[in-house]
N, C-alpha and C positions, 0 to 999 in steps of 0.2 A: 963560500963554503958556510958562512951566516945566510944566506939564501936557503941552503937547507934547512934551516930551523923556523924560519919565516912562514913559507910556504905552507899552507895546510892544504887538504884537499878542494874544500869550499872556494876556496881564494883561485887555485889552478884549475877550476871547472869553471869560474866566472871569467877567470882572463883568455881560458881558450874557446867560451862562448864570445867574447867581447873580439877576440882577434877573428873567429867566424864570420862575424855582423863586418868586420871592417873592410875585409875581403868581399863580403857579399855587397856590400857598398859598392867598391871599386868596379867589381865588373859589372852589376846594372846600370852603371851610370855612363860607366864604358860604353856598354852596348846600346845606349842610347845615340853615342855621339858616332857609330859607327855606320857606313855608307856598303860594306862586303858581308853579304847573307852569312856564309859561312863562319865570320868573326864573329859578326853579332849573335849568331845561336850559338855558337863556342861559351860568348861570355853571357848570354842569357840561361844558358846549362849552369856554367860554374857558378852564378848568382843563387839561383836555385839550390843546387848541392850545398852549399854554404850554409843556406839557410837552413837547410835539414840538421846538417852539423850542429849548427845553434843550436836547433833543437833538440837532438839529444843528449847535448849537453845540458840544456835549460828542463830537461826531465828527469835528473838526477841531481840538481841545483837544490841545496837545501837553507840557503839566505833568502830572507823573505824581504828583499829590496829590489825585486824585481817582480811586480805584481802580476805582469800579462807577458807570456811570451810575442804574444801579437804588439804589445805598446812595444817591448824592448825590440822587435825585429823593425818596427816602423818609425822610430825613432829618428831625427837628422842623424846624418853620419857623425864621425868623431874626427872633425877638421884638425888633430892634431896627431892621428893614427899616419904612420908612415905609407898607407897604401892612397888614402885620401891626398897627402899632399904630394906625391907623385904622381897621382892623376891630374891635378889641377896643375901642376908643372907642363905636363905635355899638352894639355887643354888651351895655356895661353900661347903655347906654339904651336907650328903646324901639325895638328893631330892628326894622324893618320893610324890604319888599322896596324900597321908592321910594327912602331913605335909602342902603341898599347900592349901589343902582343908581348914585346921582348921585354916592357916594364913588366906586363904580369910575370911572365919567364923570372925574370928579375927577381921579383918579390916574393914569388914563390919558395923558390932556391933560396933566399935570405933565410926566409920565415923557417922553410925545414931546418937549416942548420942551426936557427936561434931554437928551437923548439927540442931537436936532437939535445942539444948542449944544455939546455935546463935539465931535460930527462935525466941527465949523467951525474947532474949534482944531486939529484932526488934520491933521499934516503928511504921514505915512504915507496912501497911498490905500487900501491893505489895511485897516488900522484903523478909516480914516473910513467905508470900507463896511460894516463889521461893525456902528457905531454907525447907519448910518442904514437898514440892513438890520431893526434891533431896530426903530426909530424908525416905518416903515413897518408894520410887523407891530401895533406899537402903537396909531398911526391904523385902523387895520383895525377894531382891536377898540373903540377908542372908537365907532368908526359902529355896529357889532353894536350894543354897549349900548343909542346912543342910539336905534337903530332901534326896538329890543324895550323899551325904557322910554315912547316913545312907544305903540306898540302897545298894552303894559299898561295905562298909565295914560289912555289915550284923548287924547293930545295931538300935534299937528302934529309929523310928521319935520323 
């Protein structure tokens, strides 16, 4: 509940923007390692959507610490993000599309849960709306991956 007082609108927007970039980096670099064309296209699509989501947050961000969206989006991945660490872990092993897509499902599901939990703690409706919008787009990505996973690996959706 102390968190309620500490997170303001601009901080929430910046965190949401970074989360979208972390996911974009995950999908972008994951796609480069894929040989299955449908899985690769799914990850490329999700990388583009994550960049678009980050851009929508950038457009409403008032902070002066991110001078250009292009610089921000093209900056190196945050190697401390859970997305990046998880991707690196499977890349060190026997990387395959199934593992990458299962990891993406897990990451999207955990992120959505976290975003909804944070949103529930917010008293400022504007901040709450930012977190819920991010959670909703995360849920959509979970559904896209789930459906493509079922299609690629011949499983019921």
